N, C-alpha and C positions, 0 to 999 in steps of 0.2 A: 407396465408399471414404470419402467425406466423413462420412457418419453414424457409421461405425464407428471411424474414426481421428482425426477432428476437423479436421485441416488437411492440405493437399496443395499441392505446387508443380507447375507444368506439366511440368517435366522429370521429376519423380517419376511423375506420371500417365502420361506417354508411355512411360517405362521399364516400368512395371507392365503397361500395355496392349500393349506391343510395337509401338508406332507411333512415327513421327517426332515430335520436339519440337513442330514447328509444328502437327501434327495434335492432339497433346495440348492445346496452347494453344487451338486452335479448339474442341475439345470442351468445355473448361472455360468458354470464352466463351459457348457456347450454354447451358450450365448457368447462367451468370450471367444471361443474357438471360431465361431462364425462372424466375429466382429460386430455383434449386436450390443455387446457390453464390454467395458474395460474396468479392471479392478485398480484400486490405488493401494498405497502402502498400509492403509488402515483397514483393509478388507472390505471396503465399501465399493460397490459397483456403480459405474456411471454409464450413460448412453455411449455406445461405441460408434465407430465411423459410419456404419450402415444407418443407424438411427439418426446420426447428425446430418447425413445427406438428406434423409427423408424430412427432417425438421425444416430444412431450407429449400425444399422442393417447391417448384412453381406449377405443380400439376393442378388441374381443376379441383381435384378433391382437397388438396392442401390449401388452396385458395378459399374454397368453401368453408373448410374447417376454421381457418384463420378469421374469416369474416363472421362466422357464427359464434365462436367462443365468447366474445365479449357480451353478446346478447344472451347467451345461455347462462353466463354468470349472473347477469341482471335478473333473469327469470328465476334462477335458483334462489337468489337473495330475497326476491319478492314473495315467491311461493313456498320457500323452505322445503322444496322437494327437489329430487334429482332431475336432471335434464339430459336427454340423449339425442344425438343427431345420427340418423341412419339413411343410407342410400338403398333404395329398393332395386333389385335386379331380378326380375321374374318372380320366382318363388322364394327368394331369400332377401334378407336385408343385411347390409354390412354397416355396423356401427362405426362411425368415423370419429366421433367425439362424445365425451361423457363428462358431465360436471356433477359431482356428488354434493348433496346437501349436508348440513351439519347435524342432522337428526341421528340419534343413536340407533334406533330400530329401523331396519330396512329388510324387506322380504327377499329382494334379489338385486344383483348388481350387473349392469351391462358393461361389457368391456369394449373399450375403443378398439376398432379394427377387427372385431369378431363378427361372425355371420350367424344369423338366426333365420329359421324358416318363417315366412310371413303367413302361411296357411298350413293347417295340418295335412298330412298325407291322406289320400282318398280312402285308404283302408281303415282309417281310425275315426271316420265320421259316424254319427249316430244313425242307427238303422231302426226303422219302425216295424 
């Protein structure tokens, strides 16, 4: 949330994650401890040094993400649907960018930098 939205309060994080405010605060404090977040005097959290470094990275993934985001925003504006960019790695896909639409009702949300399986495990396939 911090890299994409810029700032976050503990109450907002807790609400978005569906956890108690104390849990949201503890999660943000762990991010501060690991330099992923930095609080200010108004109890608002900002991206920390680790995320700032990642934002200015010249890795291939960062370059792909930077090149794709303007086109993803154009697509979302035209289709009024969310857009996700994923890199496939064998049986998983890593979401590296996500642009949300302004629609109120959505069934699921992909999270940038999360991984998802691209195929179900063999033991959950239909058997005849």
